[in-house]
KOLVEX-217497 format. One record per residue (C-alpha): residue number from 0; residue in three letters; x, y, z. Coordinates in Angstrom, 3 decimals, always signed. Last residue first. Layout:
BEGIN
[NUM, 'ALA', [X, Y, Z]]
...
//
This chain:
BEGIN
[278, 'UNK', [-176.141, -52.215, -145.763]]
[277, 'UNK', [-173.832, -54.923, -144.428]]
[276, 'UNK', [-171.137, -52.513, -143.331]]
[275, 'UNK', [-172.466, -49.033, -142.667]]
[274, 'UNK', [-171.746, -46.230, -145.110]]
[273, 'UNK', [-173.119, -43.372, -143.083]]
[272, 'UNK', [-175.600, -40.672, -144.077]]
[271, 'UNK', [-178.602, -42.958, -143.441]]
[270, 'UNK', [-177.551, -43.332, -139.792]]
[269, 'UNK', [-177.614, -39.586, -139.211]]
[268, 'UNK', [-174.282, -37.814, -139.119]]
[267, 'UNK', [-172.944, -36.016, -136.053]]
[266, 'UNK', [-172.176, -32.301, -136.308]]
[265, 'UNK', [-175.839, -31.500, -135.598]]
[264, 'UNK', [-175.388, -32.679, -131.994]]
[263, 'UNK', [-172.591, -30.148, -131.504]]
[262, 'UNK', [-174.910, -27.471, -132.932]]
[261, 'UNK', [-177.642, -28.464, -130.493]]
[260, 'UNK', [-175.238, -28.283, -127.538]]
[259, 'UNK', [-174.043, -24.849, -128.720]]
[258, 'UNK', [-177.643, -23.643, -128.776]]
[257, 'UNK', [-178.226, -24.916, -125.245]]
[256, 'UNK', [-174.995, -23.376, -123.964]]
[255, 'UNK', [-176.116, -20.040, -125.368]]
[254, 'UNK', [-174.947, -17.969, -128.332]]
[253, 'UNK', [-173.552, -14.570, -129.224]]
[252, 'UNK', [-172.373, -14.513, -132.854]]
[251, 'UNK', [-168.753, -13.814, -133.823]]
[250, 'UNK', [-167.643, -12.637, -137.272]]
[249, 'UNK', [-163.986, -12.369, -138.304]]
[248, 'UNK', [-163.463, -11.237, -141.894]]
[247, 'UNK', [-160.199, -12.285, -143.602]]
[246, 'UNK', [-157.972, -9.266, -144.213]]
[245, 'UNK', [-155.064, -10.616, -142.143]]
[244, 'UNK', [-155.164, -14.016, -143.893]]
[243, 'UNK', [-157.159, -17.250, -143.696]]
[242, 'UNK', [-157.403, -19.829, -146.497]]
[241, 'UNK', [-153.735, -20.807, -146.527]]
[240, 'UNK', [-154.469, -24.277, -145.141]]
[239, 'UNK', [-158.216, -25.129, -145.357]]
[238, 'UNK', [-160.681, -23.969, -142.743]]
[237, 'UNK', [-163.594, -26.253, -141.839]]
[236, 'UNK', [-165.047, -24.059, -140.522]]
[235, 'UNK', [-166.233, -20.593, -141.475]]
[234, 'UNK', [-163.950, -17.631, -141.035]]
[233, 'UNK', [-166.440, -16.419, -140.092]]
[232, 'UNK', [-169.372, -17.747, -138.043]]
[231, 'UNK', [-167.342, -18.065, -134.864]]
[230, 'UNK', [-169.923, -19.014, -132.277]]
[229, 'UNK', [-169.738, -16.994, -129.066]]
[228, 'UNK', [-170.291, -18.591, -125.671]]
[227, 'UNK', [-170.715, -16.662, -122.446]]
[226, 'UNK', [-169.539, -13.261, -121.254]]
[225, 'UNK', [-168.779, -14.658, -117.784]]
[224, 'UNK', [-166.255, -17.077, -119.326]]
[223, 'UNK', [-165.536, -16.127, -122.925]]
[222, 'UNK', [-165.640, -19.591, -124.489]]
[221, 'UNK', [-165.157, -18.877, -128.193]]
[220, 'UNK', [-166.646, -21.464, -130.548]]
[219, 'UNK', [-165.790, -23.190, -133.838]]
[218, 'UNK', [-167.993, -25.886, -135.398]]
[217, 'UNK', [-167.190, -28.400, -138.121]]
[216, 'UNK', [-168.754, -30.793, -140.593]]
[215, 'UNK', [-166.965, -33.029, -143.093]]
[214, 'UNK', [-168.235, -35.699, -145.490]]
[213, 'UNK', [-165.962, -37.895, -147.582]]
[212, 'UNK', [-167.894, -39.169, -150.605]]
[211, 'UNK', [-170.102, -42.037, -151.763]]
[210, 'UNK', [-172.811, -40.951, -154.207]]
[209, 'UNK', [-176.580, -41.130, -153.773]]
[208, 'UNK', [-176.984, -37.377, -153.379]]
[207, 'UNK', [-174.331, -37.433, -150.673]]
[206, 'UNK', [-173.477, -40.669, -148.948]]
[205, 'UNK', [-170.843, -41.051, -146.316]]
[204, 'UNK', [-167.217, -41.716, -145.553]]
[203, 'UNK', [-166.871, -39.841, -142.283]]
[202, 'UNK', [-165.492, -36.642, -140.796]]
[201, 'UNK', [-166.377, -34.583, -137.720]]
[200, 'UNK', [-164.535, -31.412, -136.726]]
[199, 'UNK', [-164.883, -29.729, -133.342]]
[198, 'UNK', [-163.350, -26.344, -132.690]]
[197, 'UNK', [-162.267, -24.617, -129.550]]
[196, 'UNK', [-161.330, -21.232, -128.205]]
[195, 'UNK', [-160.462, -20.774, -124.571]]
[194, 'UNK', [-161.008, -18.609, -121.497]]
[193, 'UNK', [-161.446, -15.289, -123.319]]
[192, 'UNK', [-162.351, -12.472, -120.913]]
[191, 'UNK', [-159.867, -9.914, -122.298]]
[190, 'UNK', [-160.696, -10.770, -125.910]]
[189, 'UNK', [-164.431, -10.694, -125.254]]
[188, 'UNK', [-164.132, -7.382, -123.383]]
[187, 'UNK', [-162.364, -5.744, -126.339]]
[186, 'UNK', [-165.004, -7.089, -128.722]]
[185, 'UNK', [-167.750, -5.524, -126.666]]
[184, 'UNK', [-165.951, -2.185, -126.397]]
[183, 'UNK', [-165.367, -2.004, -130.138]]
[182, 'UNK', [-168.930, -3.116, -130.840]]
[181, 'UNK', [-170.332, -0.219, -128.769]]
[180, 'UNK', [-168.254, +1.516, -129.979]]
[179, 'UNK', [-166.327, +1.443, -133.244]]
[178, 'UNK', [-164.655, -1.115, -135.502]]
[177, 'UNK', [-164.173, +0.612, -138.870]]
[176, 'UNK', [-160.671, +1.746, -137.845]]
[175, 'UNK', [-159.574, -1.923, -137.785]]
[174, 'UNK', [-155.889, -2.503, -136.926]]
[173, 'UNK', [-155.244, +0.893, -135.361]]
[172, 'UNK', [-158.481, +0.977, -133.376]]
[171, 'UNK', [-157.974, -2.633, -132.271]]
[170, 'UNK', [-154.427, -2.000, -131.046]]
[169, 'UNK', [-155.502, +1.080, -129.102]]
[168, 'UNK', [-158.334, -0.831, -127.426]]
[167, 'UNK', [-156.015, -3.743, -126.572]]
[166, 'UNK', [-153.484, -1.440, -124.910]]
[165, 'UNK', [-156.250, +0.312, -122.964]]
[164, 'UNK', [-157.605, -3.013, -121.744]]
[163, 'UNK', [-154.126, -4.120, -120.684]]
[162, 'UNK', [-153.549, -0.839, -118.843]]
[161, 'UNK', [-156.762, -1.281, -116.893]]
[160, 'UNK', [-155.988, -4.894, -116.045]]
[159, 'UNK', [-152.369, -4.258, -115.023]]
[158, 'UNK', [-149.589, -4.126, -117.626]]
[157, 'UNK', [-146.116, -5.429, -116.796]]
[156, 'UNK', [-145.578, -7.463, -119.928]]
[155, 'UNK', [-147.402, -6.887, -123.229]]
[154, 'UNK', [-149.358, -10.088, -123.942]]
[153, 'UNK', [-152.707, -8.341, -124.371]]
[152, 'UNK', [-151.272, -6.109, -127.092]]
[151, 'UNK', [-150.194, -9.119, -129.151]]
[150, 'UNK', [-153.622, -10.731, -128.698]]
[149, 'UNK', [-155.386, -7.543, -129.791]]
[148, 'UNK', [-153.194, -7.204, -132.877]]
[147, 'UNK', [-153.968, -10.785, -133.911]]
[146, 'UNK', [-157.693, -10.150, -133.496]]
[145, 'UNK', [-157.526, -6.939, -135.512]]
[144, 'UNK', [-155.656, -8.712, -138.325]]
[143, 'UNK', [-158.311, -11.452, -138.297]]
[142, 'UNK', [-160.865, -8.809, -139.184]]
[141, 'UNK', [-163.926, -7.240, -137.528]]
[140, 'UNK', [-167.565, -8.194, -137.050]]
[139, 'UNK', [-169.521, -8.659, -133.826]]
[138, 'UNK', [-172.958, -10.210, -133.803]]
[137, 'UNK', [-175.660, -9.930, -131.160]]
[136, 'UNK', [-179.142, -11.366, -131.629]]
[135, 'UNK', [-181.740, -9.257, -129.885]]
[134, 'UNK', [-183.236, -10.358, -126.590]]
[133, 'UNK', [-186.975, -11.004, -126.897]]
[132, 'UNK', [-187.038, -13.181, -123.816]]
[131, 'UNK', [-183.856, -12.843, -121.795]]
[130, 'UNK', [-181.316, -15.572, -122.339]]
[129, 'UNK', [-181.080, -18.314, -119.687]]
[128, 'UNK', [-177.894, -18.072, -117.676]]
[127, 'UNK', [-175.267, -20.645, -118.497]]
[126, 'UNK', [-175.084, -24.415, -118.611]]
[125, 'UNK', [-171.585, -25.720, -119.062]]
[124, 'UNK', [-169.567, -26.904, -122.059]]
[123, 'UNK', [-166.042, -27.888, -121.014]]
[122, 'UNK', [-164.913, -28.562, -124.599]]
[121, 'UNK', [-164.141, -32.221, -123.888]]
[120, 'UNK', [-167.231, -32.600, -121.746]]
[119, 'UNK', [-169.518, -31.465, -124.557]]
[118, 'UNK', [-167.925, -34.023, -126.882]]
[117, 'UNK', [-168.494, -36.774, -124.309]]
[116, 'UNK', [-172.109, -35.766, -123.721]]
[115, 'UNK', [-172.700, -35.922, -127.471]]
[114, 'UNK', [-171.162, -39.404, -127.637]]
[113, 'UNK', [-172.957, -40.911, -124.635]]
[112, 'UNK', [-175.212, -43.157, -126.749]]
[111, 'UNK', [-172.162, -44.780, -128.330]]
[110, 'UNK', [-170.893, -46.104, -124.969]]
[109, 'UNK', [-167.298, -45.187, -124.189]]
[108, 'UNK', [-163.936, -46.990, -124.397]]
[107, 'UNK', [-160.896, -45.088, -123.149]]
[106, 'UNK', [-157.796, -43.670, -124.819]]
[105, 'UNK', [-155.569, -41.327, -122.804]]
[104, 'UNK', [-153.294, -39.101, -124.876]]
[103, 'UNK', [-149.508, -39.154, -124.717]]
[102, 'UNK', [-147.091, -36.344, -125.489]]
[101, 'UNK', [-147.897, -34.219, -122.438]]
[100, 'UNK', [-147.432, -30.438, -122.277]]
[99, 'UNK', [-151.123, -29.719, -121.915]]
[98, 'UNK', [-153.118, -32.990, -121.704]]
[97, 'UNK', [-154.792, -34.928, -124.498]]
[96, 'UNK', [-158.011, -36.899, -124.264]]
[95, 'UNK', [-159.043, -39.893, -126.370]]
[94, 'UNK', [-162.506, -41.387, -126.791]]
[93, 'UNK', [-163.052, -44.865, -128.154]]
[92, 'UNK', [-166.222, -46.311, -129.656]]
[91, 'UNK', [-166.554, -50.028, -130.391]]
[90, 'UNK', [-168.022, -52.473, -132.916]]
[89, 'UNK', [-167.923, -50.782, -136.325]]
[88, 'UNK', [-165.683, -48.035, -135.058]]
[87, 'UNK', [-166.393, -44.546, -133.763]]
[86, 'UNK', [-163.114, -42.777, -132.990]]
[85, 'UNK', [-163.318, -39.761, -130.670]]
[84, 'UNK', [-160.935, -36.877, -130.276]]
[83, 'UNK', [-158.732, -34.596, -128.204]]
[82, 'UNK', [-155.982, -32.133, -129.088]]
[81, 'UNK', [-154.528, -29.439, -126.837]]
[80, 'UNK', [-153.582, -26.033, -128.219]]
[79, 'UNK', [-151.706, -23.518, -126.064]]
[78, 'UNK', [-151.253, -23.534, -122.297]]
[77, 'UNK', [-153.603, -20.601, -121.589]]
[76, 'UNK', [-156.279, -21.984, -123.854]]
[75, 'UNK', [-156.677, -23.590, -127.271]]
[74, 'UNK', [-158.985, -26.607, -127.578]]
[73, 'UNK', [-158.750, -28.734, -130.717]]
[72, 'UNK', [-161.368, -31.477, -131.063]]
[71, 'UNK', [-161.231, -34.117, -133.794]]
[70, 'UNK', [-164.084, -36.561, -134.395]]
[69, 'UNK', [-163.707, -39.543, -136.704]]
[68, 'UNK', [-166.702, -41.611, -137.812]]
[67, 'UNK', [-167.132, -45.094, -139.283]]
[66, 'UNK', [-163.592, -46.077, -138.367]]
[65, 'UNK', [-161.921, -49.235, -139.719]]
[64, 'UNK', [-158.332, -49.491, -138.487]]
[63, 'UNK', [-158.764, -47.181, -135.493]]
[62, 'UNK', [-161.936, -48.954, -134.338]]
[61, 'UNK', [-160.390, -52.404, -134.708]]
[60, 'UNK', [-157.224, -51.174, -132.997]]
[59, 'UNK', [-159.212, -50.109, -129.947]]
[58, 'UNK', [-161.376, -53.233, -129.805]]
[57, 'UNK', [-158.505, -55.689, -130.250]]
[56, 'UNK', [-155.904, -54.006, -128.025]]
[55, 'UNK', [-156.435, -56.298, -125.017]]
[54, 'UNK', [-155.692, -59.252, -127.309]]
[53, 'UNK', [-152.002, -58.153, -127.334]]
[52, 'UNK', [-150.548, -57.555, -130.802]]
[51, 'UNK', [-147.866, -59.873, -132.175]]
[50, 'UNK', [-144.907, -58.022, -133.683]]
[49, 'UNK', [-142.483, -60.942, -133.521]]
[48, 'UNK', [-141.169, -60.037, -130.058]]
[47, 'UNK', [-144.685, -59.374, -128.813]]
[46, 'UNK', [-146.522, -56.047, -128.648]]
[45, 'UNK', [-148.694, -54.881, -125.730]]
[44, 'UNK', [-146.323, -56.357, -123.154]]
[43, 'UNK', [-145.137, -53.208, -121.390]]
[42, 'UNK', [-141.594, -53.514, -122.754]]
[41, 'UNK', [-142.869, -54.398, -126.225]]
[40, 'UNK', [-144.742, -51.096, -126.494]]
[39, 'UNK', [-141.602, -49.174, -125.510]]
[38, 'UNK', [-139.556, -51.196, -128.026]]
[37, 'UNK', [-141.979, -50.232, -130.816]]
[36, 'UNK', [-141.692, -46.554, -129.873]]
[35, 'UNK', [-137.892, -46.804, -130.005]]
[34, 'UNK', [-138.172, -48.492, -133.406]]
[33, 'UNK', [-140.390, -45.763, -134.853]]
[32, 'UNK', [-137.650, -43.783, -136.655]]
[31, 'UNK', [-136.343, -47.067, -138.078]]
[30, 'UNK', [-139.512, -47.832, -139.977]]
[29, 'UNK', [-142.177, -50.133, -138.489]]
[28, 'UNK', [-142.090, -53.670, -139.967]]
[27, 'UNK', [-145.203, -54.190, -142.046]]
[26, 'UNK', [-148.088, -56.629, -141.694]]
[25, 'UNK', [-150.648, -53.882, -142.229]]
[24, 'UNK', [-151.747, -54.163, -138.600]]
[23, 'UNK', [-148.093, -53.868, -137.590]]
[22, 'UNK', [-147.649, -50.644, -139.544]]
[21, 'UNK', [-150.780, -49.060, -138.046]]
[20, 'UNK', [-149.799, -50.190, -134.554]]
[19, 'UNK', [-146.457, -48.395, -134.860]]
[18, 'UNK', [-148.239, -45.218, -136.006]]
[17, 'UNK', [-150.468, -45.376, -132.913]]
[16, 'UNK', [-147.293, -45.458, -130.839]]
[15, 'UNK', [-145.958, -42.396, -132.671]]
[14, 'UNK', [-149.220, -40.541, -132.010]]
[13, 'UNK', [-148.602, -40.926, -128.286]]
[12, 'UNK', [-150.385, -43.602, -126.287]]
[11, 'UNK', [-151.949, -43.914, -122.840]]
[10, 'UNK', [-154.445, -46.775, -122.625]]
[9, 'UNK', [-157.572, -47.558, -120.642]]
[8, 'UNK', [-159.271, -50.962, -120.798]]
[7, 'UNK', [-160.806, -50.356, -117.368]]
[6, 'UNK', [-159.176, -53.159, -115.353]]
[5, 'UNK', [-156.407, -53.502, -117.960]]
[4, 'UNK', [-154.969, -50.073, -117.187]]
[3, 'UNK', [-152.401, -49.210, -119.848]]
[2, 'UNK', [-149.078, -47.487, -120.382]]
[1, 'UNK', [-147.038, -45.756, -123.087]]
[0, 'UNK', [-143.907, -43.884, -122.030]]
//
């Protein structure tokens, strides 16, 4: 069920409720499959009997109807993928957080100058140990088929830690004979230690070489707990449907929390890249 907290202008909506608002903003009657969602919104007083929208929704719906920037965050962990995001409107910025197993997301207004902090929070970015001076860059290369095989092996029931590691090693050797120690051992430990994978995608109607066009930037990272953060360089984001197959290269580069923070910052457009009303 949708709900709201008027004291903090917080809302809990599912995608189907947002779809109802979209139809009402366009002056349309929501289709039959959204009637139940419409009734739920009417029950809590956010939509009137004739489709009137509560004044409390003005800032949120204004941002959703006319966004300058959309940010999508997909975090995949133990409970599967969970989606979060941020909508930057002309006059307000709203962040929304999902929850594993829940249909609704919580929408809350944030200050524009906290945007990078908000994105870092959503992916649970934490400071790590400072890298040693002169430390060599570390990259691991294999294939998506090897990764899939490792995940299947890791899910075999009844295996203790040692047995799980041995199962993953065997799966990796079979799937990618070119992957050898020390990289084989490193990749094995990354898979075993993986807390979550996440990707952030930003999109906006911008300017490129003087022309208006849709701009997209994206970043994909592995959070491997004690083994730190690893940026997925290949397959490179954003990934289009059907672009990735078993033979697609998988390349991971060791990173730091500071470097990841900078890359998150780089996902956001500069003011001159945006089409801002009145300019």
